[in-house]
N, C-alpha and C positions, 0 to 999 in steps of 0.2 A: 504494500500500500504506500503510495507516494506521500511524502511529508507535506503538510499544509503550507500555504504561502508564508513567506517571511520566517520560516523555521530554520535556525542555524545552529550548528554545533561547533564549539571551540575547544580544542584539546588543551589540557593542562600539561605541565612538564612531567607530572607523575603518571601520565597516561590516562587520567580520568577525563571526563567530558563535561563542559558547561553548556547548558542549553539556553538559547536566546530567541526572542522574537525580534527580528531585525528589519525595520522598514527600509524601503528603497530610498534612493537619493531624492526622488521627487516627493515622496511622502514626508521626508525630513523637512522639506521646505514648508510643509503645513504644520510643523511643530511636533511630529511624531519622533520618538527616540527609542533606542534599544531598550529592551526590558528583559531582565533576567528571569528565566523560567525555573520551575521546580526541578530538582535533580531527578525525581521520578519521571521516567519518560512518558508514561501514559498520562500523568497529570500535566506534564509540560505540553503535550500535544493538545490537551483540552484548553489550557491557558492560551496557547497560540491561536486556536480557533476563536476564542473569546475576543482576543485583540483584533483579529481579522474582521469579526462582526462589528467591532467599534469603528474600524476604518470604513466598512461598507455603509454604516449609518451616517458617517461623516460625508461620504460621497453623495448619498441621497439628499442630504441637507443642502450640499452645494448645488445640486441640480435643480433645487426648487427656485421659485421666483415667478417669472412670467409664464413658465411652462408647467407649474405644479398642478394646474387644474385642466390641462389639455385633454381633449376628448380622445379616447383610444382610436387608433386607426388613422389619425391625422398626422400631417407633417410636424406639427407642433409637439405631438406626443412622441414622435420619433426623435426629435431634437432633445427632449427631456431624457429619453433612454440613453442617447449618445453622451449627454453631459454627466450621466451617472456612471459611465463606463471608464475603464482604465485608458482606453484610446484617447479620451479627452482629459481626464483628471491627472494623468501622469505626463502630460505635456509640460514643457517649460512654462513658467508663469506668464512670460510675455506672449508666447504663442497661444496659450490658453485664453488670455485676454483678447487677442486679435481674433481668434476663432469665435469666441463668445459674441464679440461685436458683430461679426458677419452672420452668425446664426440668428441673432436678434433681427437683423435686417431681413433675412430670408423669412423668418416667422411673420414679420409685419407684412410682407408682400404676399406670401402664399401659405401661411401657417395653417389655415383651416382646410387646405386641400387634403383629400384622402390619399394615402400613400399608394394605393392601387391605381390612382388616377395620374400619377407622376410619369407622364410620357414625354418623349423628346420635345413635343410642341410646347409643353409647360416650361421646360428648361430654356427653349428658344425665347419664349416671352420674358422669362426672368432675365436672361442675358441682354435682350434688347432694351429692357427698362433702364439699363445702366449704360447705354451706348454713348451717352454724352461724356462719361467718365470711364474710359477704357481700363484704367488701372483698378478702379473699384469693381468694375464688371469682372475682371480677371480674378481678383481676390475672392469675390462671392462665388464665382463658378468653381474655383479650386476647393473651397470649403464645402460647397454643395456636392461636389463629386466625392469627396471624402465621406460625407454624411451618407450618401447613397451606397457607397462601398461597404460601410459599416452595416447598413440595413440588409444588404445582400448576404453578408457573412453571418448575420444573426437570424437569417431566415424570414425577415420582415418583408423584403421585396425580392422578386424573382430575378431582376436584372437592374443594371445601373443605367438610367436614361441619360446621364450626363457624360458618358464616356466618349461619345463621338464628337463632342463640341470642341472646336479650337478656340483658343483665347484670342482676344483682340491684339493686334500688333501694337506694341508700345515702342516709342523712340528710345533708344539706349541713352542712359544718363552717363555721359563721359565728359566730365569737366575737371581738368587738372589745373591746380594753381602753379603759377610761376613763382620763383623765389621772391620777386619784388611784390607780388600780390600777397604772399604769406607775410612778408615783412610789414606791409601796410596794415593788414588785419591785426597783427600782434601789437602794433603801435597804438591802436584805438580801442581794442576790445576789453582792456582791463585785465588785471592779474588772475581773477577767478576763471574767466572764460579761456584765457591763455593757457592756464594749467590743464583744463579739460581738453583743450585742443592738442597740446603736446603729449598728454597721456594717450590720446587716441592715435596720434601719428606714430608714436614710438612703441606702442603695445599692440596696435591693430585689433583691439577688443571692442565689444559692443558697448554702447552708451550705458545701458543699465548696469553692466558689470563694473564699469569705471566709476559711475556715480555712487556705487555701494562699496567701493574699495576702501578698507580701513588703513590707517597708518601702520598697524601691526603687520600688514602684508608686505611692507617694504623694509628691508634691512640695511639700506644704504647702497646696495649693489644689485639686488634682485627683487622683482615684484612677484609674489606668489598669489595666485588667485584660482578660484574654482568657477568655471564658466556656468552661468545660470541656465543656459539653454542645453548644453551638452553634458554638464557635470564633470568635464575634463579638468584635471589639475595641471596648471601651467607654472613654469618658472621662467620669467622673462628678464634677461639681463637689461639693466637700465643704461641707456646711452648717456654720455657725458652731459649733453645739452639738457636732457630731462633731469638728470641728477642735480645740476646746478639750480634749476627752477625749484625742485622739491626741497633742496637745502634752504632756499630763501623763503619758502612758504611757511607762514605761522601755523602751528598745530593748534587750531582753535577748537577742535573737537575730535571725535574718534575717526571721522571720515576725512580722506584726503581732499575731496571736493566738497566744499561747504554748502553748495546749492543756494548761495545767496541770490537775491533777485538780480536779474541782468540790468546793468546800468547802461543807458544809451549815451554814447559819447556826445558831449555838448549839451545834454539834457539837464 
């Protein structure tokens, strides 16, 4: 019989075993932590299942909101099921927020449609309703396609009506700053924004990870961080230019970036 979710064994030096309920990295972001289980294996398995039920209740609570009273068989009800599933809940927080926003848009447009009525013509109408904003249309279509794939896998729908649709063509965003443009920006942006900019340039990390970066992650030579989206642990050597700026930055709080309101030059 397979072990339940999040059940882990840790060997001791004397050969004995410690048993733990160990949440995934994504669940840790919701506040769940390792819990020591009883040494008796049968009791430990029961305790592990109890912790899993606690997680499941938490997921159902997260899925509530505008979808909690959705009629069974509707797209809105399908969205509620998806938002209570690991496919959604274990996404990185920023991705989950983005998907949640697109799902609310979809629900407002066609949330009362019956899932059995979700044919390609419905997808075409949804796509065309965003034709004036191709980027928005593409984001909504991607999330809708994922939602329908989830429904097919769960046996809610027979096929995915969104698979055949191409995205709108978007103009590539390729804008590079020359050295003189960067210099002019740094001359007027103020020290707070300059610090954020240089961190981004010299670490190539996402905005959310940089804004949450504590001083404790920097030892004077290396920045150590865990990516919020992937969970990857990185050690990034700090370039001399960034090191000088960090050395000159007052440590006004636990975070490197203070998130002070942006000051408009000349304002």
